[in-house]
N, C-alpha and C positions, 0 to 999 in steps of 0.2 A: 527575218520571220515577219506573216503577217498580222495583223491586230487580232484575226479572226484567230489563228494559230495559237498565239500569246494566251487569248482568253479563254483558250480549249483546255490549254496545260495549266493554266491558274484554275480553274474550275476543277479540273484532274486531281490536281496537287491538294487542294482542298478538301474535296472527297474522300482523298486516301489519306491526309492526317487527321480526319474527323474521327476515323474509326465508326464500328458501330456502337451507337449511343441508345442503347435498350436494356431495360432490366428484366431480369427474369421474372415473372410472376408467380406467386406459389399462393398456398392458402392451407389452413388447419382448421378442420370442424372440431371444437372441442365438446366434451359429453362426459359423464360420469363412467359410461361403460367400457371407454378406452382408457380408463386409468389402470394401473397395476399395482396391488389390484382396484379390480372395479369399486365405485361408489354408488351407492344409489340416488346421487344428486341429481334434482331436478334443473339442476344449470345447467346451461348451453353457453357456446362461444365460438368467435369465427376470429380468425387470424389472417388478413390480407397483408401477403410479405412481397416485399420487392428486394433482389439482389442484383448490383450491377457488378459483374464480374470484372469490369476494369479497375474500379477503383476498391472492390472486395466489400461494398457498402451493402449492408443487410438495414433495411427499413421495414416498419412493420406499423399495424393500427389493429389493435386486440379491442375486441368488443364482445362482452360476456353479460348474462343477465340469470335470476333465478337461482343464485347462490345460496347456500346454507347460512351464509354470514358476509362479511364485508371480505375482500380478498386481502389475504397478508403478503403474497408475494406473488410474481409471476415469472417464470422462465423460459428459454430455450433451451433443451436438454439434448444431450448427445455422448455418442452416437449410439444409436440403438433403433431396431427394428419396433415396429408396432408389437405390443406384448410384452416388451422386454424395458429395464429402466436402465438410467445412465444420470451421471450427473450433470451438474448446470454447467452450460458453455457462456451462456450470453443473459445476463440479468434482465427484465424487463422492469425499470425504474417506473416508480409511481403507478403501478398497479392496482391501488385501492380503489379507483374510479375508473369507470368504464364510460366512454373507449378512452384507450390509452394509446400513445403515438411514441416512436422512438426509432432509434437506428444505433448501430454499431458497425466497426470495421472488423471484418473475420480475417483470421490467419489463413495461410494455405490449407491447413489441414481441416480446420472449421469449415471452410468454404467447400471441401471437396466431400467432406461428410452432409452437409446441407445438402449439396447438389444430388448425393447419391440417395436421398432419402432418409437419412439416418438421424433427422432432428425431429422432436417434437416439442410443442408447447403445452404448459401445464400450469394452472392457477390454483394457487394455494388457501386456504382458509383454516380458521382458528380448530374448525371440527374436522378438518381432512389436512394436516399439514404437511403430509405427504402429497397432496395435490388432490383437489375436488376434480375437477374435469383436465381433460388431456386430449390434444388432436396430434396426430403425424403432420409434418409437413409436408407437401405432394405440388406437383409441376401442375 
């Protein structure tokens, strides 16, 4: 084999083994009217979300402001469409201060629900223990 052919084969193998190295970018826009039931909160927020299907790693940056008081908790909930409630699937640690960043590894079932648009993010406060602001995760 020529050096050129070997170099081409080596490059092809490198590309083949590297695989797709991209994260699915998603977002949630949070407000009180999206909560179920809706709140009158002036609070708003944004969750910038990345999901890597190869590693099942979910990572996020949640930013919020204007809440009725300090955030007491924040979570990803699912599976649920907009307008429906569901249980906590992924806790967002250290949510008391904005912004908050974190990551988690999802199960196959969690990943399928996330990619199907069945997850939402909400931020809880003492005045709104069920959630003050919420946003559906979308691509």
